[in-house]
N, C-alpha and C positions, 0 to 999 in steps of 0.2 A: 310264352310266344317268342319265335325268333324272328327277326327282319334283318336282311342283309341289303346293302345298297351298292349299286354300280352306278358310277357318275356318267358313264358313257357306253354305248353298245359295242365299242370296240373291242374286239376279243371275245365278244359273246356271239354264240351261233344258235341256230333254231334247235340243234340236238341237245344243246346244253340247257335250254330252256324247257325240254320235253318233260312234261309230268309235273312242273313247278307251279306254284301259285305267284303270280307276278303281277305288279302294278306298273304300267308304262307311263311315264310323265314326259310331256312336251309342252310347258306352260305357254311358250312363245312359237307357235300357236296352235299346233296341231291338236294337243288334247282339248283345248278350249272350243275350237272350231268344230270337232267331233261331237262333244256334248251338246253344243248349240245345234247342230244340224239334226242330230236324233231327237231332241227335245222339241225341235220345230216340225217333226214329222217325217223325216227321212226314213225310209224302210230298213236300210243297212248302209254302212261304210265299209267298202273293200280296200284295205291299205294295200299299195303296190310299191315295191321297192324302187321303181324306176319309171321313167316316161314311157319307155317302149313296152313294159309289162302292162301299164295302165291302159295304153291305147290298144293292146292285144286283148285285154278282158273286154273292152268297150265294144270291139268288133263282134264279141260272141253274145252281145245283149241286144234286145230290140232297141230301135232309136228312141223311143219316147219313154222308156222305162229307167233311164238312168242319166247321170250327169258326170262329167270329168272336172274334178276339182284338185287344186294343188298348187304349188309354186316352186320356183328356183330363184335362188337369191332374193327371197321375199317377195317376189312378184309373180303375178298370174302367168302360168305357162301358155305360150302361144297356142290358139287352137282349143283351149280349155274353156268350158263353160264358167267355172270359178276359181277364185283364187284360194288364199288361206287366211282370209279375214272372216272372223264369225259374223260379222255384219252382213256377209253376202249370203249367209245361209239362212234366209228367210222362209217362213212357212210357205209362202207363195211360190218360191223357187224350188224347195227341196221336199215339199209334202209328197208323200208316196213314192219317193225316188230312191234309187239305189245310187250312191255316190262312190265313184271309183277316185281314190285319193292318193296322191303321192307327193310328198314334201321332202325337203332336204335332209331333214333329221327324223322326225317323229314317225312318219309312216314306215320307214325302213326298220326302226326299232320294233314297232307292232307287228309288222311282217314276220320278223324273227321269233315272235312269240306265239305263232299259230299252232304250235303243238304243246303249248303249256296246257296244265290241268284245268287252270282258271287264270284268265288274263283280264284285268281291268285296267281302262284309261282313266288316267287321273290328272288333276290339275288343282289350282286353287279354287276354281269355280264349282267343284264337286268334292272337295277334300273331305269334308264330314260324311258324306255318303259312303265314299270309297273305304274311309276309315271303319264305319260301322260294318260294312261288308267284310273287311279283314277281320274284324273281331267276331263276327258271326260264323265265318268259316274256321277261323282259328288255324293252328298249325304253323308251318314256317312259310315266309314270304320272301321274295325278291322283289326290291323296287328297282326298276330299270330307268335312269334318267337318260333322255334323248341326247342330251348335251347338244353341243354346236360343233358341226363339222369333225366330229370324231373325239372332241375334247371336253372339258368340263364347262358347265354353265351354272352360274350361281342361282338363277331362278328356279331350275329344275330341283337343284339340290336343296334348296330352302323349302320347296314344296314337298320333298321327300321327307325333310324334317318335321313340317307340320303333320303330315299323315302319321309318322310314327309318334309324335307327341299326343295326337288325338287317340291313338290306339292305346298308348301307355297310360292315358288317363282312365281307362277302363280295365285293362289288363296288363301286367308286368311284361315288358318288352326287353328282351335281350338283342343287342345289335352289335355290329362291328365297327370298325373305325371310322369307314365312311358313313354309316348311320349315326354315329355319334357326332361326327362333324356336320352333318346335315340338321340335326337337332340344335346344335350350337348356332348354326346360322339362322334357322327359324326363330330362336329365342332372340337374337339380335335385331332380326328385321320384321318381326310379327307385326309391330305397330307402324311400320312404314314400308310395306310390300310394293306399292307403287314406286316409292322412290328408290328402293333398290332396283326394281326393273329398269327404271330410267338410267341408271349408273351402269347397268350391265352392258357388256359388249353387244349382244344381239338387241337389247332394248334400244341402245343409242342408234343401232343400225336402221331398225324399224323406224324410229322416229325420224331419221334422216330421209327416208323413202315415203313419208306421209302417212305412217300408220300409228301415230301417238294415242289415238282413241282406242285402237286395239289393245294397247298395253294397260289402259284404264279399265278395260272390260276383262281382260285376263287376270287382273288383281283383285277383282271382286270375289271375295271368298263365299263360297256356297251360293253364288247367284244362279248356277244352272245344277241344282242337286240331282243329277240323273247318274246312272251306273252303266256306262258302256262296257261291254263284255265282248271279247273276242270268241266267236263261235264258228269253227271251221275256218272259211276264208274271209269271212265278213265280222263286222262289229256291230251289235245289236243292243238295244236296251234291256237291262235287268230291272226288274220291280224292286224298288228299295224300301227298307224299313225306316222307322224313326233314326235320326242321325245323332251321333254322340257329339258332346262338346269337348273342349280342351283347347 
């Protein structure tokens, strides 16, 4: 099996992702929040690349069928129903709802993958379920890290390394230099994921604006073992099998 890694969506476009098998990672916090929303009963999550697109989608849906969620600079967007903290996406709020979702990094990366053959949303909270799905499907995969403002983020790269390591525990993986670097980071930080996040640039920022508890939740491996899959314009749940270890 071959797995390549991109540390950022910069330079990646939707046509380049057409027909590929992709895992999109935004540990802090879009991937984690989407997993939580779907686990808690949201009908689907529609990623939007910007606020204007999200608002436009909203006007085409009935008023009580959906919620607007997302952030800019880590904080809830003015006029939106929800921010980007997984703790906001409770069953009471999101059950049966469509979430129109735009974030600084992750939602845009997910939007770029809407023409992929198979596109999974991954984080630490569902790493084993995602790895098992990659093993089940086989073939060649791209892991797309959302990064931070077009650049590298250590938490996304470390999560990519975890997923590769879990897949490699079942089937031999060939990877590129970025994938190899990701595995090295995972091996270094696998016993201290939360500590790594607290030292990361985005982790420090989130703590500074009051979201330290979000970091703790996002660092809990396999805590939300669901498999979000991009289907058309939305992200929905895929039924998962037994997960792999590694």
